[in-house]
C-alpha positions as CSV (number, residue, x, y, z in Angstrom):
1,M,-19.6,-25.1,1.5
2,I,-19.9,-24.5,-2.2
3,H,-19.4,-21.0,-3.1
4,M,-20.0,-20.8,-6.6
5,T,-21.1,-23.3,-9.5
6,L,-20.6,-22.3,-13.0
7,I,-22.4,-24.9,-15.7
8,M,-21.3,-24.5,-19.0
9,E,-22.1,-26.9,-22.1
10,D,-19.7,-29.7,-21.3
11,T,-18.2,-28.7,-18.1
12,V,-19.2,-27.9,-14.4
13,L,-16.9,-25.6,-12.1
14,V,-17.6,-25.6,-8.7
15,A,-15.6,-23.1,-6.3
16,T,-15.3,-23.7,-2.4
17,R,-12.6,-23.0,0.2
18,D,-13.5,-25.3,2.4
19,L,-11.9,-28.4,1.1
20,P,-9.2,-29.9,3.7
21,N,-5.8,-28.2,3.6
22,S,-6.9,-25.7,1.2
23,E,-5.5,-23.0,3.8
24,G,-8.1,-20.4,2.7
25,Q,-7.3,-20.5,-1.1
26,W,-10.0,-21.3,-3.5
27,S,-10.4,-24.9,-5.0
28,I,-11.8,-25.7,-8.0
29,L,-13.6,-28.7,-8.9
30,A,-14.0,-29.2,-12.5
31,Q,-15.9,-32.1,-14.1
32,D,-15.9,-32.3,-17.9
33,S,-18.6,-34.4,-19.5
34,H,-16.1,-35.6,-22.2
35,A,-13.4,-36.9,-20.2
36,G,-15.6,-37.9,-17.0
37,I,-12.4,-36.7,-14.7
38,G,-13.1,-34.5,-11.7
39,H,-10.1,-32.5,-10.3
40,A,-9.4,-29.9,-7.8
41,S,-6.6,-27.4,-7.6
42,L,-5.8,-24.5,-5.1
43,L,-5.9,-21.0,-6.5
44,S,-5.9,-17.5,-5.1
45,D,-8.7,-14.9,-5.6
46,A,-7.2,-13.5,-8.8
47,E,-6.8,-17.0,-10.6
48,L,-10.3,-18.0,-9.7
49,T,-11.4,-14.9,-11.1
50,A,-9.4,-15.6,-14.5
51,I,-10.6,-19.2,-14.6
52,V,-14.4,-17.8,-14.2
53,S,-13.8,-15.0,-16.8
54,L,-11.9,-17.4,-19.3
55,A,-14.7,-20.2,-18.9
56,L,-17.6,-17.7,-19.7
57,A,-15.6,-16.4,-22.5
58,N,-14.9,-19.9,-24.0
59,D,-18.4,-21.3,-23.3
60,E,-20.2,-22.0,-26.7
61,D,-22.9,-19.1,-26.8
62,Q,-26.3,-21.1,-26.8
63,E,-28.3,-17.8,-26.0
64,G,-26.6,-15.3,-28.4
65,L,-24.9,-13.7,-25.6
66,D,-21.5,-12.0,-26.5
67,R,-18.3,-12.0,-24.8
68,K,-19.1,-8.5,-23.2
69,K,-22.3,-10.1,-21.7
70,L,-20.8,-13.0,-20.5
71,Y,-18.1,-10.6,-18.2
72,E,-21.2,-8.8,-17.2
73,V,-22.8,-12.0,-16.0
74,A,-19.4,-13.2,-14.3
75,E,-19.5,-9.7,-12.4
76,E,-23.0,-10.0,-11.2
77,V,-22.0,-13.6,-10.2
78,L,-19.3,-12.0,-8.0
79,K,-21.3,-9.5,-6.5
80,T,-23.6,-11.9,-5.0
81,W,-20.9,-13.5,-3.1
82,P,-20.5,-12.4,0.5
83,P,-17.5,-10.4,1.2
84,E,-15.5,-12.7,3.0
85,V,-15.6,-15.0,0.1
86,R,-15.6,-12.7,-2.8
87,P,-12.7,-12.7,-5.4
88,I,-10.9,-9.6,-5.7
89,P,-9.9,-9.0,-9.4
C-alpha cells in the first residue's frame, strides 16, 4: 500500500511501510527523471518527515509558493495520513 506520493518537477517520492523486510520502517522509493533510477531506503518516521520537508523546500517553485507555504502544504499532507502511519516530527 502506498501511503504518500510527492511529485516534484523532476522527482517522484513514494512512501510506504509495506515493502518486505521493512520491519515497520518507512521505505522511500524515488524516481529521478534525469537519472531514471529508482531506489528504496528504510527510514524512521522522523527521517521521513525530514525528507518530505527538504524535498518541498528545495522543489523549484512553479506556482509562486514560498517555503513557509510549502511547509504548510507538507503539514496538511501529513495530517491526512491515518494515525497508524502518520510520521511524528
